C-alpha positions as CSV (number, residue, x, y, z in Angstrom):
1,M,-18.9,14.3,-60.3
2,A,-21.2,12.2,-58.0
3,K,-22.0,13.4,-55.0
4,R,-20.1,11.7,-52.1
5,Y,-22.5,11.2,-48.9
6,R,-20.7,12.1,-45.8
7,Y,-22.2,10.3,-42.4
8,A,-21.1,10.7,-39.2
9,F,-22.0,8.5,-36.0
10,A,-22.5,9.3,-32.6
11,R,-19.6,7.4,-30.5
12,Q,-21.9,5.4,-28.3
13,K,-21.0,4.8,-24.9
14,E,-20.9,1.6,-23.0
15,A,-23.8,0.4,-20.9
16,E,-23.1,0.8,-17.1
17,E,-24.2,-2.7,-16.4
18,G,-22.4,-4.2,-18.7
19,C,-19.5,-2.7,-17.1
20,L,-20.4,-4.2,-14.1
21,A,-21.2,-7.2,-14.9
22,T,-17.9,-8.2,-16.2
23,V,-16.2,-6.6,-12.9
24,L,-18.4,-9.3,-10.7
25,A,-17.4,-11.9,-13.1
26,G,-13.5,-10.9,-12.6
27,V,-14.7,-10.5,-8.4
28,S,-16.2,-14.1,-8.9
29,V,-13.1,-16.1,-10.3
30,A,-11.2,-13.7,-7.8
31,L,-12.7,-15.5,-4.9
32,F,-12.5,-18.5,-6.6
33,V,-8.8,-18.1,-6.6
34,A,-8.6,-17.5,-3.4
35,A,-10.4,-20.2,-1.9
36,V,-8.6,-22.6,-3.7
37,V,-5.5,-21.1,-2.0
38,V,-6.8,-20.7,0.9
39,S,-7.8,-24.6,0.7
40,C,-3.8,-25.4,-0.6
41,V,-2.8,-23.7,2.4
42,S,-4.5,-25.6,5.1
43,G,-4.4,-28.7,3.7
44,G,-8.4,-29.3,3.6
45,K,-8.3,-29.2,7.4
46,G,-9.0,-26.9,10.4
47,A,-11.4,-23.9,10.2
48,A,-10.8,-23.0,6.6
49,G,-14.3,-25.1,5.9
50,P,-16.4,-22.1,6.7
51,V,-14.3,-19.6,5.0
52,M,-14.2,-21.3,1.7
53,G,-18.0,-21.8,2.3
54,G,-18.7,-18.3,2.7
55,M,-16.1,-17.3,-0.1
56,S,-18.0,-19.8,-2.5
57,V,-21.3,-18.5,-1.8
58,C,-20.5,-15.1,-2.3
59,A,-19.1,-15.4,-5.2
60,T,-21.9,-17.5,-6.7
61,L,-24.4,-14.9,-5.2
62,L,-22.4,-12.4,-7.5
63,A,-22.1,-14.6,-10.5
64,V,-26.3,-14.5,-10.4
65,Y,-26.0,-10.8,-10.1
66,G,-23.2,-10.2,-12.5
67,F,-25.5,-12.1,-15.1
68,I,-28.9,-10.6,-14.3
69,Q,-26.8,-7.0,-14.8
70,G,-25.2,-8.7,-17.5
71,L,-28.7,-9.0,-19.2
72,K,-30.1,-6.0,-18.5
73,G,-27.2,-4.1,-20.2
74,M,-28.3,-5.5,-23.1
75,A,-31.8,-4.0,-22.6
76,H,-30.6,-0.6,-23.6
77,E,-30.7,1.4,-26.6
78,N,-28.3,3.7,-28.1
79,R,-25.7,1.7,-26.1
80,R,-23.1,-0.7,-27.1
81,H,-23.2,-4.1,-25.5
82,T,-19.7,-5.6,-25.9
83,Y,-19.4,-5.2,-22.3
84,S,-22.9,-6.6,-21.3
85,K,-22.1,-9.8,-23.6
86,V,-18.6,-10.7,-22.0
87,G,-20.4,-10.4,-18.5
88,A,-23.0,-11.9,-19.2
89,V,-21.8,-15.3,-20.9
90,A,-18.5,-15.0,-18.6
91,N,-21.1,-15.1,-15.3
92,G,-23.1,-17.8,-16.8
93,M,-20.1,-20.0,-17.0
94,I,-19.3,-19.2,-13.8
95,M,-22.6,-20.1,-12.3
96,I,-22.7,-23.8,-14.4
97,G,-18.8,-24.2,-12.9
98,W,-20.0,-23.1,-9.1
99,L,-23.4,-25.4,-9.5
100,G,-21.1,-28.3,-11.0
101,L,-19.0,-28.0,-7.7
102,Y,-21.8,-28.0,-5.5
103,L,-23.1,-31.2,-7.4
104,M,-19.9,-32.8,-6.8
105,G,-19.8,-31.7,-3.8
106,V,-23.3,-33.5,-2.5
């Protein structure tokens, strides 16, 4: 009989930066939803403008930081990059969305 080779692969851990990038994408989307809810509740009037602006700036900065962390997570060797890819792509799309909203407002 032919000799059978048995291979065992070590379970790789997920890159920590990738997990952080995915969480930051979720937080950025949650801040967007909160800004929309605040805008709907206030009817677009009153003191909600600075609150929505602050939430939007924070969400944009979180998306930028999450994108950078996602790219850093992909640089690790011997790690899985699933969350890094998901976080980088999601944060990139969120950044483009926020940029589009800002440019429509200008």
